[in-house]
PAVO-152628 format. One line per field, with one value per atom (N, C-alpha, C): residue in one letter; x, y, z; atom name; residue number from 1. Coordinates in Angstrom, 3 decimals. Atoms other than C-alpha are relative to their C-alpha. Layout:
<lozas>
resn: [a,...] $
u: [X,...] $
v: [Y,...] $
w: [Z,...] $
name: [CA,...] $
resi: [NUM,...] $
</lozas>
This chain:
<lozas>
resn: [m,m,m,l,l,l,d,d,d,v,v,v,g,g,g,l,l,l,v,v,v,k,k,k,a,a,a,l,l,l,a,a,a,n,n,n,t,t,t,n,n,n,r,r,r,l,l,l,l,l,l,v,v,v,l,l,l,d,d,d,w,w,w,l,l,l,r,r,r,d,d,d,p,p,p,r,r,r,a,a,a,h,h,h,f,f,f,p,p,p,p,p,p,q,q,q,r,r,r,d,d,d,g,g,g,d,d,d,l,l,l,v,v,v,r,r,r,e,e,e,g,g,g,v,v,v,c,c,c,a,a,a,l,l,l,y,y,y,i,i,i,a,a,a,e,e,e,k,k,k,l,l,l,g,g,g,v,v,v,s,s,s,q,q,q,p,p,p,t,t,t,c,c,c,g,g,g,e,e,e,h,h,h,l,l,l,k,k,k,v,v,v,l,l,l,s,s,s,q,q,q,a,a,a,g,g,g,l,l,l,v,v,v,r,r,r,g,g,g,k,k,k,k,k,k,i,i,i,k,k,k,q,q,q,w,w,w,v,v,v,f,f,f,y,y,y,r,r,r,r,r,r,d,d,d,e,e,e,e,e,e,r,r,r,i,i,i,a,a,a,q,q,q,v,v,v,k,k,k,e,e,e,m,m,m,m,m,m,s,s,s,g,g,g,d,d,d,w,w,w] $
u: [0.844,0.000,0.888,-0.744,1.280,-0.379,0.312,1.586,-0.089,0.248,0.650,1.303,-1.284,4.261,0.626,-0.537,5.300,-0.772,0.828,2.380,0.319,-0.345,3.187,1.342,-1.338,6.840,-0.054,0.067,5.898,-0.974,1.039,3.131,0.474,-0.525,5.434,1.050,-0.903,7.224,1.447,-1.375,10.272,0.658,-0.570,10.748,0.308,-0.268,10.472,1.239,-1.207,13.094,1.249,-1.152,15.456,0.333,-0.242,15.015,0.619,-0.547,15.704,1.456,-1.369,18.821,0.954,-0.869,20.181,0.249,-0.247,19.906,1.363,-1.296,22.935,0.580,-0.421,24.441,1.135,-1.107,27.573,-0.501,0.563,25.393,-0.753,0.870,23.384,0.615,-0.587,25.713,1.502,-1.448,29.213,0.765,-0.815,32.081,-0.039,0.050,32.093,1.373,-1.259,34.979,0.015,0.118,33.760,-1.001,0.934,32.161,-0.118,0.183,31.965,-1.491,1.396,28.736,-0.748,0.664,27.998,0.060,-0.149,29.390,-0.693,0.574,28.376,-1.298,1.209,25.672,0.285,-0.072,24.965,-0.328,0.228,25.208,-1.358,1.320,21.806,0.047,-0.122,23.096,-0.084,0.048,23.604,-1.409,1.369,20.152,-0.918,0.818,18.540,0.252,-0.358,20.422,-0.602,0.519,19.412,-1.532,1.459,15.774,-0.461,0.372,15.843,-0.885,0.784,14.428,0.947,-0.815,15.621,0.464,-0.496,17.600,-1.064,1.054,14.683,-1.056,0.972,12.302,0.574,-0.666,14.790,0.095,-0.090,15.302,-1.306,1.310,11.576,-0.230,0.132,11.559,0.856,-0.906,14.554,-0.470,0.555,12.935,-1.128,1.120,9.794,0.526,-0.595,11.894,0.703,-0.694,13.963,-0.991,0.995,10.910,-0.680,0.582,9.536,1.023,-1.049,12.866,0.591,-0.452,13.602,1.411,-1.376,16.817,0.560,-0.701,19.407,0.956,-0.913,21.315,1.219,-1.253,24.924,0.670,-0.624,26.483,1.514,-1.447,30.005,0.316,-0.281,31.411,-1.332,1.267,28.514,-1.089,0.932,26.763,-0.651,0.652,24.292,-0.050,-0.065,24.729,-1.057,1.117,21.852,0.235,-0.024,21.703,-1.251,1.187,18.920,0.207,-0.018,18.061,-0.593,0.435,17.917,-0.804,0.746,16.692,-1.457,1.355,13.707,-0.755,0.651,12.971,-0.464,0.395,12.926,-1.232,1.179,10.463,-1.250,1.138,8.219,-0.483,0.374,8.296,-0.752,0.665,7.348,-1.405,1.326,4.486,-0.953,0.871,3.174,-0.370,0.302,3.305,-0.872,0.787,1.454,-1.491,1.467,-2.249,-0.539,0.608,-4.362,-1.190] $
v: [-1.187,0.000,1.249,-1.262,3.465,0.876,-0.902,5.831,1.440,-1.394,9.498,0.750,-0.678,10.673,-0.319,0.401,8.716,0.658,-0.642,10.004,1.491,-1.424,13.551,0.259,-0.166,13.096,-0.088,0.226,11.888,0.932,-0.840,14.441,1.413,-1.340,17.419,-0.057,-0.019,18.224,0.260,-0.294,19.718,-1.200,1.177,16.618,-1.090,0.975,14.399,0.391,-0.475,16.562,-0.354,0.304,16.139,-1.485,1.446,12.353,-0.354,0.263,12.369,0.460,-0.521,14.537,-0.857,0.793,12.412,-1.397,1.302,9.306,0.012,-0.145,10.610,1.365,-1.311,13.417,0.643,-0.591,13.850,0.690,-0.617,14.710,1.292,-1.133,17.323,1.033,-0.911,18.924,0.138,-0.198,20.431,-0.771,0.649,18.793,0.831,-0.660,19.602,-0.035,-0.036,20.589,-1.102,1.039,18.272,-1.050,1.078,14.902,-0.335,0.489,12.797,0.005,-0.109,13.382,-1.328,1.301,9.661,-0.656,0.704,8.249,0.724,-0.744,11.001,0.707,-0.701,12.741,1.433,-1.376,16.263,0.961,-1.025,19.284,0.665,-0.623,20.763,1.377,-1.322,24.163,-0.099,0.200,22.840,-0.379,0.401,21.267,1.219,-1.213,24.545,0.911,-0.863,26.470,-0.524,0.585,24.060,0.086,-0.121,24.101,1.453,-1.411,27.904,0.424,-0.314,28.020,0.378,-0.360,29.319,-1.264,1.138,27.075,-0.575,0.576,26.759,-0.786,0.712,25.755,-1.330,1.235,23.212,-0.950,0.814,21.972,-0.710,0.621,21.314,-1.143,1.073,19.325,-1.207,1.084,17.285,-0.708,0.588,16.733,-0.976,0.863,15.303,-1.262,1.155,13.052,-0.918,0.788,11.924,-0.765,0.650,11.177,-1.158,1.083,9.038,-1.101,0.988,7.195,-0.044,0.001,8.143,0.551,-0.510,10.048,-0.114,0.024,9.923,1.182,-1.114,12.870,-0.429,0.266,12.785,1.337,-1.271,15.663,-0.112,-0.134,16.638,1.460,-1.353,19.640,0.641,-0.661,22.128,-0.233,0.205,20.858,-1.379,1.301,18.066,-0.378,0.528,15.930,-1.091,0.922,13.926,-0.924,0.975,10.765,-0.864,0.855,8.439,-1.273,1.314,5.357,-0.972,0.839,2.940,-1.211,1.155,0.021,0.391,-0.481,2.022,0.352,-0.369,3.372,-1.256,1.264,-0.201,-0.584,0.484,-1.184,0.780,-0.846,1.754,-0.340,0.368,0.875,-1.325,1.303,-2.704,0.132,-0.222,-1.553,0.625,-0.747,0.808,-0.809,0.780,-1.773,-1.218,1.150,-4.410,0.234,-0.105,-5.129,0.746,-0.787,-2.765,-0.719] $
w: [0.000,0.000,0.000,0.068,-0.895,1.179,-1.097,2.023,-0.504,0.371,1.954,-0.276,0.190,2.298,-1.344,1.298,-0.772,-1.133,1.030,-2.829,-0.071,-0.052,-1.686,-0.687,0.593,-2.706,-1.521,1.449,-6.185,-0.717,0.594,-6.746,-0.332,0.240,-7.308,-1.112,1.152,-10.567,0.402,-0.415,-8.832,0.665,-0.658,-6.698,-1.018,1.060,-9.774,-0.804,0.683,-11.484,0.798,-0.850,-8.535,-0.087,0.105,-8.638,-1.349,1.333,-12.368,-0.088,0.053,-12.037,0.813,-0.867,-9.201,-0.558,0.642,-11.384,-0.681,0.669,-13.325,0.375,-0.488,-11.238,-0.799,0.769,-13.380,-1.264,1.201,-16.371,0.317,-0.342,-14.454,0.945,-0.976,-11.906,-0.230,0.154,-11.944,1.078,-1.042,-10.040,1.285,-1.299,-6.328,0.650,-0.744,-4.097,1.057,-1.032,-1.319,-0.462,0.291,-1.907,-1.475,1.363,-5.048,-0.343,0.418,-6.995,0.088,0.008,-7.232,1.387,-1.288,-3.964,1.154,-1.127,-1.536,-0.356,0.413,-3.561,-0.417,0.498,-4.758,1.135,-1.024,-2.480,-0.223,0.077,-1.696,-0.665,0.633,-2.846,-1.528,1.452,-6.394,-0.446,0.345,-6.370,0.017,-0.088,-5.253,-1.192,1.129,-7.923,-1.305,1.241,-10.695,-0.048,-0.054,-9.542,-0.167,0.065,-9.454,1.164,-1.195,-5.933,1.132,-1.167,-2.570,0.714,-0.764,-0.262,0.934,-0.850,2.212,-0.798,0.832,-0.589,-0.458,0.407,-1.880,1.189,-1.206,1.675,0.307,-0.225,1.974,-0.988,0.998,-1.282,0.399,-0.372,-0.109,1.269,-1.219,3.285,-0.338,0.401,1.657,-0.687,0.673,-0.592,0.998,-1.026,2.404,0.870,-0.848,4.529,-0.731,0.798,1.693,-0.259,0.179,1.620,-1.394,1.393,-1.986,-0.164,0.000,-1.232,1.412,-1.286,1.530,0.043,-0.193,2.905,0.781,-0.706,4.063,0.268,-0.363,5.957,-0.153,0.152,4.919,0.298,-0.504,6.768,0.360,-0.349,6.926,-1.052,1.108,3.782,0.064,0.106,3.115,-1.481,1.362,0.004,-0.142,0.197,-1.462,-1.180,1.082,-3.523,0.100,0.049,-4.581,0.810,-0.639,-2.560,-1.019,1.119,-5.488,0.453,-0.509,-3.374,0.292,-0.324,-2.099,-1.280,1.259,-5.583,-0.737,0.637,-6.931,0.687,-0.737,-4.185,-0.393,0.370,-5.056,-1.407,1.374,-8.762,-0.008,-0.068,-7.910,0.574,-0.596,-5.670,-0.991,0.915,-8.319,-1.246,1.181,-11.099,0.326,-0.419,-9.071,-0.171,0.074,-9.115,1.210,-1.072,-7.054,0.481] $
name: [N,CA,C,N,CA,C,N,CA,C,N,CA,C,N,CA,C,N,CA,C,N,CA,C,N,CA,C,N,CA,C,N,CA,C,N,CA,C,N,CA,C,N,CA,C,N,CA,C,N,CA,C,N,CA,C,N,CA,C,N,CA,C,N,CA,C,N,CA,C,N,CA,C,N,CA,C,N,CA,C,N,CA,C,N,CA,C,N,CA,C,N,CA,C,N,CA,C,N,CA,C,N,CA,C,N,CA,C,N,CA,C,N,CA,C,N,CA,C,N,CA,C,N,CA,C,N,CA,C,N,CA,C,N,CA,C,N,CA,C,N,CA,C,N,CA,C,N,CA,C,N,CA,C,N,CA,C,N,CA,C,N,CA,C,N,CA,C,N,CA,C,N,CA,C,N,CA,C,N,CA,C,N,CA,C,N,CA,C,N,CA,C,N,CA,C,N,CA,C,N,CA,C,N,CA,C,N,CA,C,N,CA,C,N,CA,C,N,CA,C,N,CA,C,N,CA,C,N,CA,C,N,CA,C,N,CA,C,N,CA,C,N,CA,C,N,CA,C,N,CA,C,N,CA,C,N,CA,C,N,CA,C,N,CA,C,N,CA,C,N,CA,C,N,CA,C,N,CA,C,N,CA,C,N,CA,C,N,CA,C,N,CA,C,N,CA,C,N,CA,C,N,CA,C,N,CA,C,N,CA,C,N,CA,C,N,CA,C,N,CA,C,N,CA,C,N,CA,C,N,CA,C,N,CA,C,N,CA,C,N,CA,C,N,CA,C,N,CA,C] $
resi: [1,1,1,2,2,2,3,3,3,4,4,4,5,5,5,6,6,6,7,7,7,8,8,8,9,9,9,10,10,10,11,11,11,12,12,12,13,13,13,14,14,14,15,15,15,16,16,16,17,17,17,18,18,18,19,19,19,20,20,20,21,21,21,22,22,22,23,23,23,24,24,24,25,25,25,26,26,26,27,27,27,28,28,28,29,29,29,30,30,30,31,31,31,32,32,32,33,33,33,34,34,34,35,35,35,36,36,36,37,37,37,38,38,38,39,39,39,40,40,40,41,41,41,42,42,42,43,43,43,44,44,44,45,45,45,46,46,46,47,47,47,48,48,48,49,49,49,50,50,50,51,51,51,52,52,52,53,53,53,54,54,54,55,55,55,56,56,56,57,57,57,58,58,58,59,59,59,60,60,60,61,61,61,62,62,62,63,63,63,64,64,64,65,65,65,66,66,66,67,67,67,68,68,68,69,69,69,70,70,70,71,71,71,72,72,72,73,73,73,74,74,74,75,75,75,76,76,76,77,77,77,78,78,78,79,79,79,80,80,80,81,81,81,82,82,82,83,83,83,84,84,84,85,85,85,86,86,86,87,87,87,88,88,88,89,89,89,90,90,90,91,91,91,92,92,92,93,93,93,94,94,94,95,95,95,96,96,96,97,97,97,98,98,98,99,99,99,100,100,100] $
</lozas>
């Protein structure tokens, strides 16, 4: 059964964009000084910039995605880096493709 948090996470175009970009971060984001784009994830500042939104707005999107288990954050120094949780995304795809 799909929970409300998951539906909320998937019901927003900006959040879907973030998930798409994080699928191949090297194609969508510049190299970072701290943290590898693939291993550690993408700095929230780069995600906010690419979305064209403020850092607090981006933070809210990332919070919703995190609460749904679709992304994971990792703090490095004073920044938080985000990457997709591929295992959880596979589970969600399986749930959504099943019989209702």
